[in-house]
C-alpha positions in Angstrom: -5.1 -32.3 40.5 -8.9 -32.3 39.4 -10.8 -30.5 42.0 -14.4 -32.5 42.2 -16.4 -29.7 41.0 -14.5 -30.3 38.1 -14.6 -33.7 37.8 -16.7 -35.4 34.8 -16.9 -38.6 33.3 -14.3 -37.2 30.5 -11.8 -36.8 33.0 -12.9 -40.1 34.6 -12.3 -42.3 31.1 -9.6 -40.4 29.9 -7.8 -41.1 33.4 -8.7 -45.0 32.9 -7.7 -45.3 29.0 -4.3 -43.9 30.4 -3.9 -46.7 33.1 -5.0 -49.8 30.3 -2.8 -47.9 27.8 0.4 -47.5 30.7 0.0 -50.1 32.9 -2.4 -53.1 31.1 -6.2 -53.5 31.6 -5.4 -55.3 35.7 -4.0 -51.6 36.4 -8.5 -50.6 36.0 -9.8 -50.2 39.2 -12.2 -47.0 41.1 -9.2 -46.1 43.6 -6.5 -46.6 40.9 -8.5 -44.0 38.5 -9.3 -42.1 41.6 -4.9 -41.8 42.4 -4.7 -40.7 38.7 -6.8 -37.8 39.4 -5.5 -36.8 42.7 -9.2 -36.9 44.1 -11.0 -39.6 46.9 -12.7 -42.9 45.4 -16.1 -41.6 46.7 -15.9 -38.3 44.2 -16.1 -40.6 41.3 -19.5 -42.1 42.2 -21.2 -38.9 41.2 -20.4 -40.0 37.3 -19.6 -43.9 37.4 -21.7 -45.9 39.9 -19.0 -48.5 39.5 -16.1 -50.7 38.2 -17.7 -52.5 35.8 -20.3 -49.1 34.8 -16.3 -47.2 34.1 -15.6 -51.1 31.4 -19.0 -49.8 30.1 -17.9 -46.2 29.1 -14.8 -47.9 27.8 -16.5 -50.1 25.7 -18.5 -47.6 24.4 -15.2 -45.1 23.5 -13.9 -48.4 22.4 -16.8 -48.5 19.5 -16.3 -44.9 19.1 -12.8 -44.6 17.7 -13.0 -48.1 16.4 -16.0 -46.6 13.8 -14.8 -43.1 13.3 -11.5 -45.3 11.9 -13.3 -47.3 9.8 -15.7 -44.6 8.5 -12.2 -42.9 7.8 -11.3 -46.0 5.6 -14.4 -46.2 4.2 -14.0 -42.9 2.5 -10.4 -43.3 1.8 -11.3 -46.7 -0.7 -10.9 -45.8 -4.0 -14.1 -45.7 -6.2 -13.8 -46.9 -10.3 -15.4 -48.5 -13.0 -13.0 -51.4 -12.3 -13.8 -55.0 -11.7 -12.4 -55.0 -8.2 -13.6 -51.3 -7.1 -17.1 -52.5 -5.1 -15.0 -54.7 -2.7 -12.3 -51.8 -1.9 -14.1 -50.9 1.5 -15.1 -53.6 2.5 -11.1 -54.5 2.4 -10.9 -51.2 3.5 -12.9 -51.5 6.4 -11.6 -55.1 7.9 -8.1 -53.7 7.6 -8.7 -51.2 10.1 -10.5 -52.7 12.2 -8.0 -55.4 12.5 -4.6 -52.4 13.0 -7.5 -51.1 15.7 -7.7 -54.8 17.5 -4.1 -54.7 17.1 -3.0 -51.7 19.0 -6.0 -51.4 21.2 -6.0 -54.8 22.6 -7.8 -53.9 26.1 -10.3 -51.8 24.8 -11.1 -54.4 21.6 -12.0 -57.0 24.3 -13.8 -54.1 26.8 -15.8 -54.4 23.4 -16.3 -57.5 22.2 -16.6 -59.5 25.4 -18.9 -59.7 28.5 -17.5 -58.1 31.4 -16.5 -60.8 34.5 -17.7 -58.3 36.7 -20.9 -58.8 38.5 -22.7 -55.3 39.5 -23.2 -55.2 42.7 -27.3 -53.4 42.0 -30.2 -53.8 39.8 -29.9 -50.2 38.6 -25.8 -50.5 37.6 -26.8 -53.9 36.1 -29.1 -51.7 34.1 -26.4 -49.2 33.2 -23.7 -51.4 32.6 -25.4 -53.7 30.0 -27.4 -50.5 27.9 -23.7 -48.7 26.9 -22.0 -52.1 25.8 -24.9 -53.2 23.4 -25.6 -49.7 22.2 -22.2 -49.8 21.5 -21.9 -53.5 19.4 -25.2 -52.3 17.7 -23.9 -49.2 16.2 -20.7 -51.2 15.2 -23.2 -54.3 13.8 -25.1 -51.3 11.4 -21.7 -50.5 10.3 -20.8 -54.0 9.0 -24.1 -54.1 7.6 -24.2 -51.1 5.5 -20.6 -52.4 4.3 -21.8 -55.8 3.3 -24.6 -54.7 1.6 -23.4 -52.5 -0.9 -21.9 -55.9 -2.2 -24.8 -58.1 -1.8 -27.1 -55.7 -2.9 -29.2 -56.7 0.8 -29.8 -54.2 2.7 -30.2 -55.6 5.5 -28.2 -59.2 5.0 -27.9 -60.5 8.5 -25.8 -63.7 6.8 -23.1 -62.3 5.5 -22.3 -59.3 8.3 -22.3 -62.5 10.4 -20.1 -63.7 8.0 -17.8 -61.2 7.6 -17.8 -60.0 11.8 -17.0 -63.8 13.0 -14.1 -64.4 10.3 -12.2 -60.4 11.7 -13.0 -61.4 15.5 -12.1 -65.0 15.4 -8.9 -64.1 13.6 -8.1 -61.4 16.2 -8.6 -64.1 18.9 -6.4 -66.8 16.8 -3.5 -64.3 16.6 -3.8 -63.4 20.0 -4.2 -67.1 20.8 -0.5 -67.5 19.1 -2.4 -70.3 17.2 -1.1 -69.0 13.8 2.9 -70.1 15.2 5.8 -68.4 14.8 5.6 -67.5 10.5 2.8 -65.7 11.6 -1.0 -65.4 9.3 1.7 -63.6 6.5 -1.0 -62.8 3.7 -3.8 -65.0 5.2 -6.2 -62.0 6.8 -5.7 -59.8 3.1 -6.4 -63.3 1.2 -9.4 -64.4 3.7 -11.3 -60.8 3.5 -10.5 -60.8 -0.3 -11.9 -64.2 -0.9 -14.9 -63.1 1.4 -15.4 -60.0 -0.4 -16.2 -62.0 -3.4 -18.3 -64.8 -2.4 -20.2 -61.6 -1.0 -20.8 -59.7 -4.4 -24.1 -60.2 -5.7 -23.8 -62.2 -8.9 -25.1 -61.3 -12.3 -27.3 -63.4 -12.5 -29.1 -63.0 -8.3 -28.4 -64.9 -5.8 -26.4 -67.1 -4.6 -25.7 -71.1 -5.3 -27.4 -72.9 -2.0 -25.2 -74.8 0.4 -26.5 -76.9 2.6 -25.1 -76.2 6.2 -25.7 -79.2 9.5 -28.2 -77.7 11.9 -27.0 -76.6 15.2 
């Protein structure tokens, strides 16, 4: 039992994480979290305004875990004078991104999708929206940094969009079972390597223009 006076936002988030990892995301609820902590549901509201707010805190937690894992992967990437070396940080980072999405599907979904829950008050809506946006912004900045090391541009939005779209698109297709029984095989690694090769700044500077249909 956690006494209300000892309750904290961190304890609430930890209990919520336990629920979704042990029982699935459908088990997540304010009453279920309170039961896990052996407190009354009303005791939670000092720390979390409602279920949408709890989901936002979980999205923040997911971003922290994912960013930390990505940073470790980038740091582990070999750096040498070889032709392949500049691509390694992006390849290592992409593999870690995929691993996280596979091992933490509920947290990944909270980070990359809008909540289906509608907040009950304007102040709640503001709080619920702020944390996921900050978490996604931090992830976006990390992607910009990684692609920037390849393209030579400090704020290469186009390249970061292309990389994120590939990563998330692959995860979405895999989760939907659209790769069929054989699975994706080496498709992920080949795709990331091809993208890294394409993004790397050519010696002549710049990339050839490609006509893209207007959206």
